[in-house]
C-alpha positions, 0 to 999 in steps of 0.5 A: 500500500502506497504511503499517503499524506493525511492532513487533519484540520481541527487537530486540537479538538476532542475529535481531532485528537483521537483521529491523530492518535489512531493515525499515528499507529498507521504505517501507511500514513504521514500526517500534517496536523493544523491549528490556528495557533501552532504552539498548541500543537507542540503541547499536545504532540511530538514533532517527528518524521511522521507528523508535520505541524502547520499553522492554518486559519481556514479563512486565510486562502494562502494558508489553506492552499499551502496546506492543500499542497501538502496533502493527499487526503484531508480530514476536516474535524473543525467546527462550526461547520455551518460557518465554514461551509465549503471553504475546505472542500472546495480547495480540496476539489480544486487540488484533486485531494480526497476529503472526509468531513466529520459534520453532516452540514446540509449546505456543504452536502448540497454544494457537493451534490452539485459537484458529484459528477466532477468528483467522479470525473476526477476519481476522488473520494468524498465522505461526508457525515463521518461522525456520530450523528449523522454517521454512526446513527446510520452505520449501526442500523445498517450493520443490524440490517445486514446481520439479520440478512432477511426481508425487512418490513419495518425499522425503528431506531432510538438514539440518545447521547449525553455528554459535554458539547462544545459551543462550536458543535452546539452552534451547528446544532442550532443552525440545523434548526433553521435550515431543516436538514432533517424532517421533524415529526416525520417517518419514512414510508416506501420512499416517501417522507410522511408526517407523524400524527403522534409518536408510536408507543415505546416498547418495554425496553425503551420505556424502561431506559432512562435515556429514552424517557422523552423521544422526538421523531426526526429523520435525516437525509443521511438516514433516508439514503441508508434505508433506501439501500434496502429494497424491502424496507417499507417503513422506518422511524428514527427518534432522538431521545432525551433523559427527561421531559424538562431537558426536551422542553428546554431544547424546543424553546431554544429551537424556537428562539434561535430561528432567523437569528444573526450569528451573535444571537445564534452563538448565545443559543448555542452556549445555552445548549452547551450548558444544558448538555454539561448539566445532563453529563453531570447528572447522567454521565457520558453515555451514548445509546442506540436501540434498533428494532427490525420487523421482517421475515426470514426463512418463511418465518416472521422475525423480530430483531432487537439490537442495542449499542451502549457506550459510556465514554465521550461520544466524540470518540465514536466520531473519531473512530468513524472518521478513522475508518473512513481514512482506512476505506480510502487507503484500501480502496481499489477504485475511487469512492465518489461522493458517499457516506460512511455506512456504505464504504467503511469496514463496520466490523473493524469500527465496532471492534475498536469501540468494543475494545474501548468498552462499547456493549452490543447485544442483539437478539432474533425472535421468531414469531 
């Protein structure tokens, strides 16, 4: 395998630090790691022949071009992605560089969708939403569907993540409210998005889990693309879950307050959300939970599949492992991947193995009814 030069933007952040630590052990990679203040890098990392430090302000065109000149692959772990928009991806495309973005920013996705043919003509690999949500929230359901390997009629997914949230990440959260990158109070039905009159009744497992006390149906563009890959799937539901009604109600109030605000006002809303997450983390600890339920048929028998993923480490670690898996997908590719999402290109078994080594617990059962 030919050695590649991988540039990491946002190397001092929670996700970027883990991505760098994983890549250091990869013999097929040399890294260019960046920060606005280069002195921060020397406090976190050792300078050696595998790692090069660069100062980078992505708003500085000269610095961004100099960085691009050094790279074969770029991983963008910086935020807020809603303010960065296409600055990094555009330069990478102009310079024929493979690109991985941890965020699920809708504006960037729309921009690159318009460049899909150009990306393919240049034989490049562009992987978006290489984080936890969206990202892992499509990877794990996709894994469960393939594990079942039968005809699936219905899927329901519940997702909850409690832990610290940076102000920049919270800003992206706030921006997503205004631009409607996902469909609230909606579900997937035979290729279409339908409105939900009221939430489905929760099953006993979900009802008895503290993180799923309050649920809200919402379906993302990434989730829709994932379920569209399964030809037999008729209905799919995705629920964001919260540990209590108070937290959920506060988020809904902030959502309404943040609509059509300027950057400064949105940042205030973002700080409020970051504070709420911090309070939740103190009360419940760091915990990420995904629960998947499939209804379908296998070997002429009706089947009910239940699968849970639980991780009590900082959820940023999940994002970093997804991004790292995307690098490996590009390194091992036999041909270019084009514009794509992680669930369809990464080695999911290897990704889950890394998470289990860090303490993730996965349980799956199949009941024939």
